[in-house]
N, CA, C and O of each residue as an XYZ file, in Angstrom:
880
protein
N      25.092     77.832     38.952
C      25.619     76.023     38.956
C      26.976     76.805     39.883
O      27.785     77.641     39.482
N      26.847     76.188     41.192
C      28.284     76.124     41.506
C      29.910     75.739     41.215
O      29.986     74.741     40.498
N      30.703     76.074     41.448
C      31.717     75.398     41.127
C      32.932     75.337     41.813
O      33.361     76.458     42.085
N      33.696     74.323     42.220
C      35.025     74.664     43.067
C      36.287     75.184     42.814
O      36.985     75.179     41.800
N      36.438     75.612     43.871
C      37.954     76.751     43.671
C      38.638     76.587     42.832
O      38.613     75.484     42.285
N      39.517     77.574     42.379
C      40.581     77.202     41.422
C      41.504     75.895     41.808
O      41.648     74.836     41.198
N      42.139     76.406     43.180
C      42.746     75.479     43.803
C      42.561     73.650     44.068
O      43.389     72.753     44.228
N      41.143     73.677     44.019
C      40.498     72.361     44.373
C      41.037     71.541     43.421
O      41.532     70.475     43.788
N      41.031     71.926     41.948
C      41.082     71.227     40.635
C      42.101     69.875     41.002
O      41.758     68.693     41.014
N      43.274     70.365     41.256
C      44.636     69.402     41.912
C      43.877     68.253     42.637
O      43.984     67.088     42.253
N      42.923     68.704     43.951
C      42.548     67.867     44.445
C      41.405     67.128     44.443
O      40.904     66.482     45.363
N      41.009     67.297     43.226
C      39.457     66.692     42.556
C      40.275     65.681     41.594
O      39.602     64.769     41.114
N      41.504     65.728     41.289
C      42.025     65.026     40.585
C      42.836     63.563     41.268
O      42.945     62.415     40.836
N      43.287     64.199     42.447
C      43.861     63.372     43.572
C      42.639     62.388     44.061
O      42.725     61.172     44.237
N      41.639     63.103     44.212
C      40.283     61.594     44.855
C      40.127     61.133     43.495
O      39.496     60.248     44.072
N      40.062     60.803     42.076
C      39.784     60.280     41.422
C      40.788     59.534     40.955
O      40.357     58.397     40.767
N      41.937     59.623     40.672
C      43.104     58.912     40.591
C      44.105     58.583     40.947
O      44.972     57.944     40.351
N      44.067     59.338     42.833
C      45.332     58.745     43.381
C      46.136     59.635     43.481
O      46.023     60.808     43.124
N      47.318     58.912     44.164
C      48.733     60.274     44.438
C      49.618     59.472     44.409
O      50.394     59.464     45.365
N      49.815     58.514     43.300
C      50.882     57.638     42.844
C      51.666     58.832     42.154
O      51.083     59.900     41.969
N      52.882     58.669     41.803
C      53.569     59.722     41.217
C      53.256     59.516     39.652
O      53.387     60.391     38.796
N      52.807     58.165     39.429
C      52.288     58.414     37.872
C      51.155     59.238     37.950
O      51.079     60.244     37.245
N      50.060     58.842     38.914
C      48.781     59.940     38.774
C      48.751     61.466     38.996
O      47.731     62.148     38.901
N      49.806     61.863     39.258
C      50.118     63.159     39.922
C      50.684     63.482     38.639
O      49.986     64.116     37.847
N      51.900     63.123     38.311
C      52.497     63.673     36.522
C      51.285     63.615     35.618
O      51.115     64.576     34.868
N      50.305     62.479     35.585
C      49.084     63.264     34.582
C      48.468     64.300     35.691
O      48.451     65.468     35.302
N      48.035     64.101     36.810
C      47.446     65.343     36.574
C      47.567     66.880     36.462
O      46.821     67.858     36.427
N      48.634     66.649     36.431
C      49.735     68.065     36.301
C      49.709     67.907     34.564
O      49.142     68.871     34.050
N      50.013     67.285     33.961
C      50.032     67.305     32.399
C      48.409     68.112     31.871
O      48.103     69.010     31.087
N      47.825     67.382     32.620
C      46.294     67.536     32.280
C      46.063     69.479     32.611
O      45.384     70.363     32.088
N      46.608     69.441     33.239
C      45.950     70.950     34.196
C      46.897     71.820     33.087
O      46.296     72.749     32.549
N      48.239     71.632     32.707
C      48.725     72.071     31.992
C      48.292     72.232     30.342
O      48.592     73.216     29.665
N      47.603     71.178     29.899
C      46.956     71.411     28.751
C      45.612     72.208     28.957
O      45.274     72.886     27.986
N      44.707     72.243     30.171
C      43.633     73.368     30.017
C      44.062     74.272     30.368
O      43.218     75.144     30.573
N      45.224     74.593     30.598
C      45.570     76.153     30.720
C      46.151     76.509     29.759
O      46.741     77.567     29.981
N      46.311     76.060     28.552
C      47.134     76.380     27.248
C      46.297     77.951     26.831
O      45.126     78.330     26.824
N      47.634     78.563     26.510
C      47.220     80.097     26.598
C      46.639     80.239     25.106
O      46.587     81.452     24.902
N      46.170     79.535     23.944
C      45.317     79.883     23.027
C      43.832     79.775     23.238
O      42.972     80.221     22.479
N      43.590     78.947     24.675
C      42.223     78.793     24.863
C      41.650     79.865     25.479
O      42.249     80.772     26.057
N      40.073     79.691     25.293
C      39.782     81.122     25.669
C      38.402     80.656     26.322
O      38.010     81.335     27.271
N      37.479     79.374     25.844
C      36.956     78.895     26.741
C      36.781     77.521     27.140
O      36.190     77.096     28.132
N      37.441     76.817     26.133
C      38.229     75.183     26.807
C      39.280     75.396     27.561
O      40.461     75.185     27.286
N      38.624     75.998     28.919
C      39.719     76.440     30.144
C      39.867     75.631     31.332
O      39.112     74.660     31.357
N      40.438     75.733     32.067
C      40.089     75.497     33.424
C      38.736     75.482     34.040
O      38.248     74.612     34.762
N      38.198     76.641     33.612
C      36.820     77.069     34.107
C      36.018     76.191     33.596
O      35.094     75.893     34.352
N      36.030     75.444     32.173
C      35.275     75.059     31.585
C      35.096     73.721     32.589
O      34.094     73.402     33.229
N      36.249     73.120     32.522
C      36.723     71.739     33.367
C      36.038     71.807     34.620
O      35.382     70.789     34.836
N      35.977     72.689     35.529
C      35.325     72.846     36.775
C      34.015     72.885     36.541
O      33.259     72.173     37.202
N      33.746     73.371     35.973
C      31.971     73.561     35.406
C      31.314     72.411     35.108
O      30.188     72.150     35.530
N      32.115     71.544     34.234
C      31.724     70.459     33.908
C      31.709     69.191     34.834
O      30.864     68.297     34.783
N      32.997     69.270     35.863
C      32.695     68.774     36.585
C      31.423     68.330     37.751
O      30.874     67.319     38.188
N      31.391     69.589     37.882
C      30.089     70.267     38.909
C      29.184     69.827     38.701
O      28.625     69.065     39.490
N      28.580     70.253     37.221
C      27.558     69.477     36.699
C      27.328     68.184     36.529
O      26.186     67.726     36.499
N      28.724     67.253     36.364
C      28.516     65.656     37.039
C      28.010     65.770     38.407
O      26.884     65.373     38.710
N      28.845     66.323     39.266
C      28.333     66.134     40.556
C      26.696     66.235     40.820
O      26.135     65.482     41.616
N      25.923     67.366     39.975
C      24.510     67.411     40.510
C      24.113     65.896     39.591
O      23.420     65.224     40.354
N      24.297     65.171     38.300
C      23.696     64.410     37.976
C      24.462     63.192     38.428
O      23.933     62.268     37.810
N      25.425     62.703     39.175
C      26.053     61.626     39.870
C      25.361     60.533     40.125
O      25.967     59.461     40.126
N      23.984     60.567     40.388
C      23.117     59.553     41.041
C      22.614     58.853     39.404
O      22.210     57.696     39.282
N      22.725     59.644     38.483
C      22.315     58.839     37.603
C      23.206     58.150     36.610
O      22.714     57.627     35.610
N      24.843     58.124     36.908
C      25.686     57.192     36.340
C      26.136     56.156     37.052
O      26.547     56.304     38.203
N      26.111     55.236     36.565
C      26.458     53.510     37.457
C      28.085     53.962     37.316
O      28.669     53.709     38.369
N      28.968     54.562     36.295
C      30.223     54.351     36.512
C      30.859     55.778     36.361
O      31.489     56.272     35.426
N      30.372     56.442     37.981
C      30.870     58.017     37.839
C      32.420     58.113     37.825
O      33.104     59.033     37.378
N      32.709     57.280     38.250
C      34.575     57.762     38.193
C      35.107     57.788     36.505
O      35.938     58.590     36.081
N      34.321     56.559     35.542
C      34.418     56.788     34.287
C      34.347     58.290     33.965
O      35.231     59.003     33.490
N      32.828     58.673     34.409
C      32.480     59.936     33.783
C      33.254     60.967     34.259
O      33.254     61.989     33.573
N      34.032     60.952     35.444
C      35.118     61.948     35.798
C      35.999     61.997     34.733
O      36.279     63.005     34.084
N      36.589     60.454     34.510
C      38.138     61.070     34.044
C      37.536     60.963     32.501
O      38.458     60.659     31.743
N      36.549     61.084     31.953
C      36.551     61.128     30.207
C      36.329     62.985     30.715
O      36.806     63.839     29.969
N      35.593     63.401     31.989
C      35.730     65.051     32.081
C      37.012     65.703     31.641
O      37.209     66.659     30.893
N      37.962     64.792     32.425
C      39.175     65.732     32.985
C      39.758     65.662     31.151
O      40.374     66.610     30.663
N      39.481     64.611     30.485
C      40.294     63.980     29.128
C      39.292     64.634     27.840
O      39.695     64.600     26.677
N      37.975     65.214     28.200
C      37.279     65.611     26.814
C      37.672     66.401     25.931
O      37.534     66.160     24.732
N      38.281     67.578     26.445
C      38.795     68.830     25.855
C      40.312     68.852     26.090
O      40.933     69.914     26.137
N      40.989     67.445     26.259
C      42.974     67.812     26.930
C      43.530     68.044     25.658
O      44.657     68.537     25.702
N      43.042     67.822     24.470
C      43.696     68.157     23.457
C      42.247     69.062     22.787
O      41.098     68.711     22.521
N      42.990     70.362     22.692
C      42.105     71.629     22.152
C      42.523     72.058     21.093
O      43.521     72.655     21.497
N      42.494     72.286     19.390
C      43.076     72.976     18.517
C      41.957     73.534     18.182
O      42.325     74.095     17.150
N      40.371     73.909     18.346
C      39.750     73.931     16.942
C      39.624     73.058     16.374
O      40.217     73.434     15.363
N      39.227     71.841     16.099
C      39.197     70.891     15.228
C      38.243     70.296     15.872
O      38.441     69.698     16.930
N      36.966     70.408     15.232
C      35.824     69.924     15.814
C      36.152     68.267     15.465
O      36.818     68.191     14.432
N      35.895     67.131     15.977
C      35.942     65.717     15.877
C      37.308     65.197     15.571
O      37.443     63.978     15.684
N      38.262     65.843     15.232
C      39.521     65.759     15.600
C      40.095     65.962     17.192
O      40.754     65.112     17.792
N      39.746     67.107     17.660
C      40.114     67.566     18.937
C      39.055     66.331     19.988
O      39.403     66.262     21.167
N      37.935     65.496     19.587
C      37.798     64.768     20.556
C      38.737     63.362     20.569
O      39.230     62.744     21.513
N      38.775     63.096     18.916
C      39.740     61.840     18.745
C      40.892     61.975     19.153
O      41.473     61.018     19.666
N      41.412     63.042     19.033
C      43.175     62.860     19.843
C      42.767     63.114     21.406
O      43.761     62.700     22.001
N      42.068     63.459     22.146
C      41.779     63.421     23.535
C      41.696     62.079     23.956
O      42.358     61.677     24.913
N      40.686     61.121     23.106
C      40.698     59.935     23.626
C      41.926     59.481     23.519
O      42.522     59.352     24.589
N      42.554     59.164     22.447
C      43.632     58.337     22.179
C      44.795     58.635     23.363
O      45.676     57.893     23.799
N      44.315     60.503     23.821
C      45.711     60.814     24.969
C      45.043     59.652     26.009
O      45.748     58.712     26.375
N      43.749     59.770     26.422
C      43.329     59.019     27.029
C      43.775     57.550     27.245
O      43.874     56.992     28.338
N      43.957     57.167     26.370
C      44.314     55.188     26.004
C      45.725     55.668     26.206
O      46.306     54.631     26.526
N      46.438     56.445     26.205
C      47.997     55.933     25.995
C      48.558     56.380     27.807
O      49.556     56.072     28.457
N      47.144     57.363     28.158
C      48.102     57.863     29.395
C      47.512     57.227     30.673
O      48.363     56.887     31.495
N      46.022     56.964     31.056
C      45.438     56.291     31.729
C      45.990     54.661     32.235
O      45.722     54.360     33.398
N      46.688     53.708     31.447
C      47.317     52.460     31.920
C      48.301     52.741     32.971
O      48.516     51.991     33.924
N      48.929     53.941     32.732
C      49.900     54.331     33.636
C      49.842     54.659     34.758
O      50.790     54.602     35.542
N      48.356     55.183     35.098
C      47.371     55.447     36.538
C      46.705     53.901     36.907
O      45.790     53.925     37.730
N      47.076     52.655     36.392
C      46.692     51.532     36.935
C      45.252     51.275     36.686
O      44.630     50.480     37.390
N      44.667     51.968     35.639
C      43.077     51.585     34.974
C      43.626     50.234     34.009
O      44.665     50.054     33.375
N      42.382     49.384     34.232
C      41.997     48.052     33.144
C      42.003     48.769     32.251
O      41.784     49.981     32.253
N      42.413     47.660     30.858
C      42.240     47.605     29.607
C      40.807     48.206     29.494
O      40.683     49.355     29.070
N      39.590     47.382     29.902
C      38.472     47.554     29.970
C      37.924     49.460     30.331
O      37.368     50.162     29.486
N      38.222     49.846     31.535
C      38.091     50.998     32.036
C      38.903     52.262     31.228
O      38.399     53.380     31.122
N      39.672     52.058     30.910
C      40.461     52.695     29.628
C      39.571     52.923     28.618
O      39.092     54.049     28.485
N      39.275     52.021     27.881
C      38.319     52.012     26.324
C      36.925     52.549     26.893
O      36.192     53.063     26.049
N      36.447     52.500     28.243
C      35.277     53.232     28.417
C      35.209     54.642     28.582
O      34.228     55.306     28.247
N      36.434     55.192     29.190
C      36.897     56.353     29.232
C      36.567     56.894     28.198
O      35.674     57.720     28.012
N      37.734     56.154     27.041
C      38.010     56.724     25.745
C      36.519     56.900     25.086
O      36.190     58.013     24.676
N      35.456     55.583     24.971
C      34.645     56.053     24.480
C      33.845     57.492     24.666
O      33.405     58.196     23.757
N      33.753     57.818     26.565
C      33.328     58.397     26.588
C      33.307     60.344     25.900
O      32.563     61.226     25.471
N      34.573     60.052     26.203
C      35.341     61.151     25.705
C      34.796     61.404     24.086
O      34.182     62.437     23.818
N      35.008     60.622     23.298
C      34.463     60.517     21.790
C      32.683     60.824     21.633
O      32.230     61.521     20.725
N      32.058     60.341     22.407
C      30.553     60.870     22.721
C      30.537     62.508     22.514
O      29.645     63.084     21.893
N      31.614     63.140     23.105
C      31.672     64.552     22.987
C      31.982     65.317     21.803
O      32.056     66.544     21.868
N      32.162     64.707     20.761
C      31.908     65.134     19.284
C      30.437     65.524     19.001
O      30.065     66.625     18.595
N      29.647     64.440     19.279
C      28.229     64.868     18.682
C      27.213     65.156     19.829
O      26.037     65.313     19.502
N      27.538     65.233     21.060
C      26.870     64.972     21.982
C      25.312     63.896     22.111
O      24.207     64.262     22.512
N      25.712     62.551     21.633
C      24.202     62.174     20.863
C      24.137     60.733     22.039
O      23.072     60.187     21.748
N      24.538     60.241     22.740
C      24.774     59.064     23.385
C      23.334     57.890     22.951
O      22.224     58.243     22.553
N      23.591     57.131     23.078
C      22.113     56.319     22.816
C      21.325     56.078     24.289
O      21.865     56.136     25.394
N      20.221     55.857     24.073
C      19.057     55.615     25.204
C      19.472     54.718     26.615
O      18.969     54.691     27.738
N      20.579     54.035     26.027
C      20.967     53.052     26.775
C      22.259     52.976     27.658
O      22.812     52.106     28.332
N      22.516     54.470     27.300
C      23.774     54.850     27.955
C      23.822     55.598     28.979
O      24.113     56.717     28.557
N      23.707     55.626     30.060
C      23.499     56.421     30.870
C      24.774     57.277     31.726
O      24.524     58.270     32.408
N      26.239     56.681     31.554
C      27.068     57.101     31.662
C      27.398     58.247     30.614
O      28.039     59.229     30.988
N      26.994     58.134     29.399
C      27.557     58.885     28.749
C      26.381     60.109     28.265
O      26.720     61.081     27.591
N      24.965     59.877     28.730
C      23.958     60.876     28.746
C      24.574     61.455     30.128
O      24.338     62.653     29.976
N      25.079     61.363     31.108
C      25.630     62.512     32.248
C      26.888     63.262     31.544
O      26.858     64.491     31.478
N      27.636     62.776     31.187
C      28.760     63.503     30.699
C      28.253     64.439     29.423
O      28.764     65.559     29.422
N      27.596     64.241     28.650
C      26.940     64.775     27.432
C      26.382     65.862     27.914
O      26.840     66.945     27.548
N      25.103     65.814     28.979
C      24.490     66.697     29.860
C      25.231     67.430     30.821
O      24.495     68.251     31.368
N      26.497     67.464     31.282
C      27.123     67.977     32.093
C      27.975     68.932     31.285
O      28.076     70.113     31.617
N      28.792     68.261     29.877
C      29.489     69.242     29.340
C      28.499     70.303     27.985
O      29.018     70.998     27.112
N      27.340     70.143     28.175
C      26.450     71.376     27.634
C      25.349     72.262     28.719
O      24.288     72.858     28.530
N      26.114     72.026     29.795
C      25.401     72.480     30.763
C      25.455     74.072     30.783
O      24.824     74.880     31.466
N      26.333     74.229     29.893
C      26.671     75.817     30.007
C      25.863     76.886     29.058
O      25.838     78.116     29.102
N      25.217     75.960     28.192
C      23.831     76.741     27.240
C      22.762     76.752     28.279
O      21.746     76.325     27.732
N      22.540     77.022     29.432
C      21.574     77.105     30.400
C      21.987     78.243     31.289
O      21.346     78.546     32.295
N      23.002     78.824     30.921
C      23.709     79.950     32.045
C      22.958     80.964     32.374
O      22.197     81.004     31.407
N      22.580     81.983     33.211
C      22.191     83.408     33.279
C      22.340     83.822     31.946
O      22.849     83.093     31.095
N      21.782     85.336     31.641
C      21.945     85.935     30.535
C      23.746     86.731     30.697
O      24.306     87.065     29.654
N      24.165     86.855     31.495
C      25.708     87.358     31.484
C      26.616     86.104     31.461
O      27.708     86.305     30.931
N      26.397     84.862     31.919
C      27.175     83.784     31.859
C      27.013     83.308     30.578
O      27.968     82.777     30.010
N      25.565     83.460     29.849
C      25.915     82.858     28.299
C      26.696     84.077     27.726
O      27.703     83.862     27.051
N      26.340     85.146     27.929
C      27.528     86.343     27.121
C      28.788     85.902     27.004
O      29.461     85.804     25.978
N      29.074     85.638     28.130
C      30.822     85.587     28.503
C      30.729     84.550     27.713
O      31.231     84.897     26.643
N      30.113     82.722     27.602
C      30.260     81.624     27.122
C      30.566     81.874     25.371
O      31.560     81.510     24.743
N      29.355     82.613     24.859
C      29.775     82.926     23.480
C      30.585     83.640     23.187
O      30.887     83.435     22.011
N      31.319     84.656     23.752
C      32.072     85.699     23.639
C      33.453     84.826     23.643
O      34.133     85.075     22.648
N      33.921     84.045     24.358
C      34.778     83.157     24.303
C      34.976     81.919     23.498
O      36.105     81.517     23.216
N      33.870     81.304     23.122
C      33.713     80.557     22.231
C      34.224     81.263     20.610
O      34.803     80.624     19.731
N      33.792     82.845     20.532
C      34.304     83.521     19.462
C      35.698     83.834     19.464
O      36.257     83.832     18.367
N      36.510     84.161     20.699
C      37.825     84.022     20.840
C      38.349     83.057     20.182
O      39.070     83.264     19.207
N      38.093     82.011     20.571
C      39.042     80.685     19.972
C      39.139     80.570     18.573
O      39.868     79.884     17.856
N      37.960     81.651     18.261
C      37.942     80.971     16.202
C      38.402     82.580     16.131
O      37.834     83.089     15.164
N      39.171     83.462     16.775
C      39.611     84.562     15.661
C      40.546     84.552     14.721
O      41.251     85.516     14.423
N      40.580     83.368     14.184
C      41.526     83.665     13.210
C      40.356     83.486     12.077
O      40.736     83.509     10.907
N      39.008     83.314     12.330
C      37.893     82.969     11.054
C      37.043     84.165     11.178
O      36.499     84.542     12.216
N      36.981     84.732     10.009
C      36.083     86.035      9.950
C      34.505     85.719     10.062
O      33.635     84.916      9.722
N      34.776     87.070     10.869
C      32.794     87.248     11.121
C      32.131     86.881     10.455
O      31.157     86.547     11.130
N      31.870     86.593      9.047
C      30.647     86.286      8.003
C      30.978     84.547      8.365
O      30.143     83.735      8.763
N      32.000     84.366      8.174
C      31.991     82.918      8.271
C      31.689     82.144      9.438
O      31.078     81.077      9.496
N      32.375     83.062     10.687
C      31.894     82.511     11.917
C      30.096     82.765     12.265
O      29.494     82.029     13.047
N      29.727     83.409     11.856
C      28.621     83.861     12.111
C      27.545     82.413     11.195
O      26.513     81.806     11.482
N      28.509     82.391     10.050
C      27.074     81.029      9.359
C      27.419     79.819     10.094
O      26.543     78.991     10.346
N      28.422     79.682     10.395
C      28.753     78.375     11.073
C      28.197     78.314     12.613
O      27.952     77.226     13.135
N      28.055     79.277     13.152
C      27.904     79.424     14.643
C      26.244     79.079     14.575
O      25.628     78.253     15.248
N      25.815     79.853     13.693
C      24.459     79.451     13.418
C      23.807     77.946     12.893
O      22.719     77.417     13.118
N      24.767     77.597     12.242
C      24.371     76.386     11.796
C      24.363     75.490     12.896
O      23.406     74.716     12.913
N      25.223     75.394     13.861
C      25.550     74.554     15.156
C      24.591     74.264     15.663
O      24.144     73.146     15.919
N      23.772     76.315     16.049
C      22.499     76.307     17.030
C      21.471     75.975     16.369
O      20.497     75.731     17.081
N      21.265     75.839     14.912
C      19.970     75.486     14.536
C      20.053     74.041     14.840
O      18.902     73.659     15.053
N      21.250     72.646     15.008
C      21.329     71.972     14.657
C      20.850     71.512     15.928
O      20.334     70.395     15.912
N      20.906     72.188     17.159
C      20.735     71.952     18.425
C      19.466     72.074     18.692
O      19.060     71.151     19.398
N      18.630     72.894     18.390
C      17.266     73.536     18.461
C      16.857     72.612     17.674
O      15.876     72.297     18.348
N      16.810     71.850     16.699
C      15.920     70.794     15.589
C      15.757     69.895     16.710
O      14.604     69.636     17.055
N      16.898     69.286     17.442
C      17.078     68.004     18.571
C      15.424     67.721     19.109
O      14.674     68.666     19.356
N      15.179     66.890     19.187
C      13.754     66.991     19.903
C      14.285     67.139     21.397
O      13.327     67.458     22.100
N      15.724     67.000     22.315
C      15.542     67.530     23.577
C      17.419     67.584     23.642
O      18.058     66.581     23.324
N      18.145     68.926     24.108
C      19.132     69.170     24.021
C      19.936     68.012     25.521
O      21.062     67.516     25.555
N      18.926     67.934     26.450
C      19.692     67.413     27.076
C      19.395     65.551     27.169
O      18.539     65.390     26.299
N      19.577     64.700     27.547
C      19.483     63.594     27.765
C      18.894     63.081     29.308
O      17.819     62.498     29.450
N      19.709     63.381     30.273
C      19.051     63.080     31.895
C      17.480     63.178     31.954
O      16.933     63.605     30.937
N      16.686     62.831     33.037
C      15.796     63.897     33.537
C      15.537     65.355     34.368
O      14.639     66.181     34.526
N      17.313     65.037     34.904
C      17.771     66.134     35.972
C      17.864     67.356     34.948
O      17.362     68.468     35.116
N      18.648     66.898     33.795
C      19.398     67.769     32.825
C      18.261     68.493     32.304
O      18.424     69.711     32.244
N      17.309     68.105     31.970
C      16.013     68.723     31.030
C      15.042     69.051     32.075
O      14.066     69.656     31.632
N      15.028     68.833     33.289
C      14.341     69.771     34.306
C      14.600     70.743     34.464
O      13.807     71.675     34.332
N      16.339     70.915     34.957
C      17.367     71.899     35.609
C      17.306     73.051     34.100
O      17.192     74.272     34.202
N      17.398     72.403     32.966
C      18.559     73.252     31.919
C      17.822     73.623     30.995
O      17.797     74.761     30.528
N      16.833     72.238     30.485
C      16.294     72.264     29.138
C      15.945     73.587     28.723
O      16.321     73.825     27.575
N      15.404     74.433     29.238
C      13.947     75.406     28.724
C      15.209     76.715     28.381
O      15.340     77.198     27.256
N      16.021     77.117     29.539
C      16.933     78.194     29.791
C      17.697     77.815     28.521
O      17.465     78.655     27.651
N      18.389     77.009     28.169
C      19.319     76.496     27.264
C      18.720     76.849     25.784
O      19.461     77.347     24.936
N      17.229     76.544     25.488
C      16.437     77.120     24.068
C      16.622     78.424     24.294
O      17.277     79.082     23.487
N      16.116     78.960     25.340
C      15.562     80.583     25.241
C      17.502     81.121     24.733
O      17.654     82.056     23.947
N      18.243     80.671     25.085
C      19.738     81.500     25.351
C      19.942     80.823     23.749
O      19.976     81.802     23.003
N      20.030     80.069     23.257
C      20.359     79.330     21.629
C      19.329     80.068     20.851
O      19.947     80.877     20.160
N      17.946     80.182     20.616
C      17.254     80.757     20.259
C      18.026     82.163     19.915
O      18.654     82.416     18.887
N      17.794     83.063     21.126
C      18.044     84.508     20.867
C      19.912     85.000     20.335
O      20.474     86.053     20.034
N      20.316     83.556     20.460
C      21.397     83.891     20.062
C      21.442     83.347     18.186
O      22.321     83.359     17.324
N      20.694     83.126     18.206
C      20.420     82.497     16.509
C      19.791     83.609     16.013
O      20.177     84.044     14.928
N      18.727     84.257     16.705
C      18.216     85.295     15.800
C      19.378     86.164     15.571
O      19.823     86.219     14.424
N      20.013     86.953     16.644
C      20.953     87.458     16.810
C      22.214     87.363     15.385
O      22.632     88.453     14.995
N      22.614     86.424     14.866
C      23.672     85.683     14.388
C      22.512     85.746     12.614
O      23.047     86.119     11.570
N      21.158     85.365     12.645
C      20.562     85.855     11.422
C      20.382     87.003     10.769
O      19.803     87.165      9.695
N      21.046     88.027     11.652
C      21.057     89.249     10.987
C      22.383     89.827     10.340
O      22.470     90.904      9.750
N      23.224     89.071     10.521
C      24.289     88.944     10.230
C      24.560     88.365      8.432
O      23.845     87.854      7.569
N      26.139     88.841      8.543
C      26.256     87.982      6.888
C      27.145     86.446      7.252
O      27.759     86.073      8.252
N      26.858     85.788      5.874
C      27.217     84.277      6.502
C      28.247     83.640      5.820
O      28.788     84.278      4.917
N      28.704     82.300      6.113
C      30.237     82.142      5.843
C      30.302     80.854      6.297
O      29.294     80.203      6.572
N      32.073     80.202      6.453
C      31.973     78.349      6.840
C      32.909     78.220      7.669
O      33.985     77.855      7.194
N      32.828     78.491      9.301
C      33.615     78.052      9.744
C      32.835     76.659     10.802
O      31.606     76.600     10.819
N      33.456     75.882     11.417
C      32.967     75.155     12.404
C      33.347     75.196     13.742
O      34.323     74.525     14.079
N      32.539     76.101     14.857
C      33.033     76.415     15.850
C      31.815     75.910     16.946
O      30.878     76.651     17.243
N      31.966     74.659     17.444
C      31.331     73.639     18.293
C      30.955     74.441     19.367
O      31.486     75.508     19.677
N      29.812     73.769     20.052
C      29.509     74.203     22.189
C      30.151     73.645     22.456
O      30.396     73.515     23.655
């Protein structure tokens, strides 16, 4: 999956939000958040990858700009606290986006989409949510080297968690993913990413099942 150049993130934000002083200030704040030093996976590279995957699925989203705003905000707050991170990121969107001229209705929709990334379980009648969730999980379908880089980065974000605890929790996450009828919710996502993602997840789970267990909560 191709991604835009690093320098294009600022341009992508301007294309989406415009170039008013308020929009420029918010874009700069978001980029600073995504580049925080404690991040290893939830970095600007992840943001670029999600935006690129959204581009692949754009024809399936009735409100593609809301989906793109949600991508920018979905990990804007990241402290390694699943559920709480998504909630705080949604609250940030609710606080910040009105300053850029978005209506209350659109801000509410962006925040709703951000909260969906806590579970990646959009409703059948939620095409925008399905596009965002598929784009966020497209990393699961990477080539072997890319998938290894992803899992290594996730482990580094949980460096404060011991190996046994991490392995047990990560295995639980993978089992939950594999038990779902489908990982991806759009027809394009299923066709392009489902099979490879399941192979990657099964292989990682098999490796983890050979290790000791514990109790953390790393998320995809």
